C-alpha positions in Angstrom: 0.0 0.0 0.0 2.0 3.0 -1.2 1.0 6.5 -2.1 2.2 6.1 -5.7 -0.1 3.1 -6.4 -3.5 3.4 -8.0 -6.5 3.3 -5.6 -7.6 -0.2 -6.6 -4.6 -1.6 -4.7 -5.6 0.1 -1.5 -7.4 -2.0 1.1 -9.9 0.6 2.0 -11.8 -1.6 4.4 -8.6 -2.1 6.4 -7.8 1.7 6.3 -11.3 2.5 7.5 -11.3 -0.2 10.2 -8.0 1.1 11.6 -9.0 4.8 11.5 -12.4 4.2 13.0 -11.1 1.8 15.7 -13.2 -1.1 14.4 -10.4 -3.5 13.4 -10.3 -7.1 14.5 -7.1 -8.9 15.5 -6.3 -10.1 12.0 -6.7 -6.6 10.6 -4.6 -5.1 13.3 -1.8 -7.6 12.6 -1.9 -6.7 8.8 -1.9 -3.1 9.6 1.1 -3.4 12.0 3.1 -5.1 9.1 2.1 -2.4 6.7 2.8 0.5 9.1 6.3 -0.8 9.9 7.3 -1.6 6.4 5.9 1.3 4.4 6.7 5.0 4.9 3.8 5.8 2.5 1.4 3.9 4.8 2.6 5.9 7.8 2.2 9.2 5.9 -1.3 8.2 4.9 -2.2 7.3 8.5 -0.8 10.6 9.7 -2.8 12.6 7.1 -6.2 10.9 8.0 -6.1 10.0 11.7 -6.6 13.5 13.0 -10.0 13.8 11.2 -11.3 10.7 12.9 -10.1 11.8 16.3 -11.4 15.3 16.1 -14.7 14.7 14.4 -17.6 14.4 16.8 -20.2 13.7 14.1 -20.2 11.8 10.9 -20.9 14.9 8.8 -18.0 16.7 10.4 -15.7 13.7 9.6 -16.6 14.0 5.9 -16.0 17.7 6.0 -12.6 17.3 7.5 -11.6 14.6 5.0 -12.6 16.9 2.2 -10.6 19.7 3.7 -7.5 17.5 3.8 -7.9 16.6 0.2 -8.1 20.3 -0.7 -4.9 21.0 1.3 -3.0 18.9 -1.1 -3.7 20.9 -4.2 -0.1 22.2 -4.8 0.6 25.9 -4.9 2.7 27.4 -7.7 6.5 27.0 -7.2 9.6 28.4 -8.9 11.1 26.8 -12.0 14.2 25.9 -10.1 12.1 23.4 -8.1 10.4 21.8 -11.1 11.4 18.3 -10.2 10.2 18.6 -6.7 6.9 20.2 -7.9 6.3 17.3 -10.3 6.9 14.7 -7.6 4.5 16.6 -5.2 1.9 16.8 -7.9 1.9 13.0 -8.3 1.7 12.5 -4.5 -1.0 15.0 -4.0 -3.1 13.7 -6.8 -2.8 10.2 -5.5 -3.7 11.2 -2.0 -6.7 13.2 -3.2 -7.9 10.0 -5.1 -7.4 8.0 -1.9 -9.4 10.5 0.1 -12.2 10.4 -2.5 -12.3 6.7 -2.4 -12.2 6.6 1.4 -15.1 9.1 1.7 -17.2 6.9 -0.6 -16.3 3.8 1.4 -17.2 5.5 4.7 -20.5 6.6 3.3 -21.4 3.1 2.2 -20.2 1.6 5.6 -22.2 4.2 7.6 -25.5 3.7 5.8 -26.8 1.0 8.1 -25.7 3.0 11.2 -27.7 6.0 10.0 -30.7 3.7 9.6 -30.3 2.2 13.0 -30.0 5.7 14.6 -33.5 6.4 13.3 -35.1 3.8 15.6 -36.5 4.5 18.9 -37.4 2.4 22.0 -40.3 2.8 24.4 -40.6 0.9 27.6 -43.8 0.7 29.7 -43.3 1.6 33.4 -43.9 -1.0 36.2 -47.6 -1.2 37.1 -48.7 0.6 33.9 -49.7 -0.5 30.4 -48.7 1.8 27.6 -50.3 2.2 24.1 -48.0 3.0 21.2 -49.2 4.2 17.8 -46.9 3.4 14.9 -46.3 5.8 12.0 -48.9 4.1 9.7 -51.6 3.8 12.4 -51.1 0.3 13.8 -51.0 0.1 17.6 -49.5 -2.0 20.4 -50.6 -2.1 24.0 -47.5 -2.8 26.0 -47.8 -4.7 29.2 -45.9 -3.2 32.2 -42.1 -3.4 31.9 -42.3 -4.5 28.3 -40.6 -2.6 25.6 -40.6 -2.1 21.8 -38.2 -0.8 19.2 -39.4 0.6 15.9 -38.2 3.0 13.3 -39.5 6.6 13.0 -40.6 5.7 9.5 -41.3 2.2 8.1 -39.6 1.0 4.9 -41.4 1.0 1.6 -41.7 -2.8 1.5 -42.1 -3.9 5.2 -42.9 -2.7 8.7 -40.6 -4.1 11.4 -40.6 -3.8 15.2 -38.8 -5.6 18.0 -40.8 -6.7 21.1 -39.4 -7.6 24.5 -42.0 -8.8 27.0 -45.7 -8.7 26.2 -48.0 -6.7 23.9 -51.4 -6.8 22.1 -51.1 -5.6 18.5 -53.8 -4.1 16.2 -52.3 -4.0 12.8 -53.5 -1.7 10.0 -53.9 -3.7 6.8 -51.4 -3.0 4.1 -51.0 -5.8 1.5 -47.8 -4.2 0.1 -46.0 -4.0 3.4 -46.2 -7.0 5.8 -45.8 -6.2 9.5 -43.0 -8.2 11.2 -42.7 -8.5 14.9 -39.3 -9.9 16.0 -39.2 -11.6 19.4 -36.1 -13.6 20.5 -35.6 -16.3 17.8 -39.0 -15.9 16.0 -40.7 -13.5 13.6 -44.5 -13.1 13.5 -45.6 -11.9 10.0 -48.9 -10.2 9.4 -50.7 -8.0 6.9 -53.6 -6.8 9.0 -54.9 -8.5 12.2 -55.1 -8.4 16.0 -53.0 -10.7 18.1 -51.4 -11.1 21.5 -47.7 -11.9 22.1 -45.9 -12.8 25.3 -42.3 -13.8 26.0 -41.7 -14.8 29.6 -38.8 -15.7 31.9 -39.5 -19.4 31.4 -38.1 -19.0 27.8 -41.5 -19.4 26.2 -43.1 -17.3 23.5 -46.8 -17.3 23.1 -48.8 -15.9 20.2 -52.6 -15.8 20.4 -54.6 -14.7 17.4 -57.8 -12.9 17.8 -58.7 -12.0 14.2 -57.0 -12.2 10.8 -54.1 -14.5 10.0 -50.4 -14.6 11.1 -47.4 -16.6 10.0 -44.7 -17.5 12.5 -41.2 -18.1 11.2 -37.7 -18.5 12.6 -35.3 -15.6 12.1 -33.5 -17.5 9.5 -36.7 -17.9 7.5 -38.0 -21.3 8.3 -41.8 -21.5 8.4 -43.2 -22.9 11.7 -46.9 -22.3 11.7 -49.8 -20.2 10.3 -52.5 -19.3 12.9 -56.2 -18.8 12.4 -58.5 -16.8 14.8 -58.8 -18.3 18.3 -55.6 -20.4 17.9 -52.7 -20.0 20.4 -49.0 -20.9 19.5 -46.5 -21.7 22.2 -42.8 -22.0 21.5 -40.2 -23.4 23.9 -36.9 -21.7 23.1 -34.7 -24.1 25.0 -36.2 -27.2 23.5 -36.9 -25.7 20.1 -40.4 -27.2 20.2 -43.9 -25.7 19.7 -47.5 -26.5 19.8 -50.8 -25.0 18.6 -54.1 -25.3 20.5 -57.5 -23.8 20.0 -58.9 -21.4 22.7 -62.5 -20.3 23.4 -63.6 -17.1 21.8 -64.2 -15.7 25.3 -60.4 -16.1 26.1 -59.5 -14.3 22.9 -61.9 -11.4 23.8 -60.3 -11.2 27.3 -56.8 -10.7 25.8 -58.1 -8.2 23.3 -59.6 -6.0 26.1 -56.5 -6.1 28.3 -57.5 -9.0 30.6 -55.3 -11.8 32.0 -55.6 -15.5 31.6 -53.8 -18.1 33.7 -54.1 -21.7 32.4 -52.4 -24.1 34.9 -49.7 -21.5 35.3 -46.9 -22.2 37.8 -47.2 -19.9 40.8 -43.8 -18.4 40.2 -45.1 -17.1 36.8 -48.2 -15.7 38.5 -45.9 -13.9 41.0 -43.7 -12.5 38.3 -46.7 -11.1 36.5 -48.0 -9.5 39.8 -44.7 -7.8 40.2 -44.7 -6.4 36.7 -48.4 -5.4 36.5 -48.8 -3.9 40.0 -45.3 -2.9 41.0 -45.1 -5.0 44.1 -42.7 -7.6 45.6 -43.9 -11.2 46.0 -42.2 -13.5 48.6 -42.8 -17.3 49.0 -42.8 -18.7 52.5 -41.4 -22.0 51.1 -39.8 -22.9 47.7 -42.3 -25.7 47.0 -45.1 -23.2 46.6 -43.5 -21.8 43.4 -44.5 -25.0 41.5 -48.2 -25.0 42.4 -50.5 -24.4 39.5 -53.2 -21.7 39.2 -56.0 -21.3 36.6 -58.3 -18.3 36.3 -59.4 -15.5 34.0 -59.8 -11.8 34.7 -61.6 -9.4 32.4 -60.4 -6.4 34.4 -57.5 -7.6 36.5 -56.8 -6.0 39.9 -54.2 -7.0 42.5 -56.9 -7.6 45.1 -59.0 -9.6 42.6 -56.1 -12.0 41.7 -55.0 -12.5 45.3 -58.6 -13.2 46.3 -58.8 -15.8 43.5 -55.5 -17.4 44.7 -56.9 -17.7 48.2 -60.2 -19.1 46.9 -58.3 -21.9 45.1 -57.8 -23.5 48.5 -54.1 -23.9 48.4 -52.7 -20.4 49.1 -53.1 -17.8 51.7 -51.4 -14.4 51.8 -50.7 -11.3 53.8 -49.3 -8.0 52.8 -46.8 -5.6 54.5 -46.0 -2.3 52.9 -45.4 -3.1 49.2 -44.6 -6.8 49.8 -47.0 -9.8 49.4 -46.2 -12.9 51.3 -47.6 -16.1 49.9 -47.9 -19.1 52.2 -49.5 -22.5 52.2 -53.1 -22.4 53.4 -53.5 -24.1 56.8 
């Protein structure tokens, strides 16, 4: 890599990685060899490094690099220095070409970063559900402590969001732009529909369809299932297994209206949900209680209503102190 060579011999990816501090071990080793063996390589590094160090924003970096290239347009010199001027012209022209190529390379490398910077993330607070409206009118009702990432403007051919936790989606129909919800290892693809999604600490993902149709795929593109209304899909991430079951229309309606359903749920899952939904702390009097199962359905869930139902099950009693709920075996 010398100044006198044409730009097609320059490893611009290596130059950019070194200047931007993104080089891996193999690139750093190659760069050390070039830096020690080539004066031209050291000169090029010296010319460009300052712009990357000083620039605080991407646009400023481009401006500084352009300024460097302009500095190397040679000024007129006396005839007695003709040979030196000719040599300087060759070096300056080559360096300007390098800078032009490097600017183009940086712009192409930075394109995805500019797109990523246009995304935003919203997280629902503990004890409070939050409704988000996307740019084209679709909505999601985030459960407490759940979050979602989405772009300020959707692409022309797709609408993508990333969900962490639990949410109920109402998707505006757009046949030209499918709506993609990324959750852990899966993607739920829809055109226009209403469905509920939940990813929990037990490494399970649930998708329950209320209306319309959704397709569930792995991130690498493998089709897993297509759901119809009143079908529920459950995926076990650790075991890489899934099942589909039909649910009553009443359950689908409860989820659509913000209710809660426990179907033979381990008590530790119930406790985790109480902590998220009502901003409390749940303590078990003995570890064995965590595995007990609980089934119930709540159209308009309240903390007192769920605790009363737990007690009515005949297995659990409770008492509260400040913001802590103590669960114990019923005597």
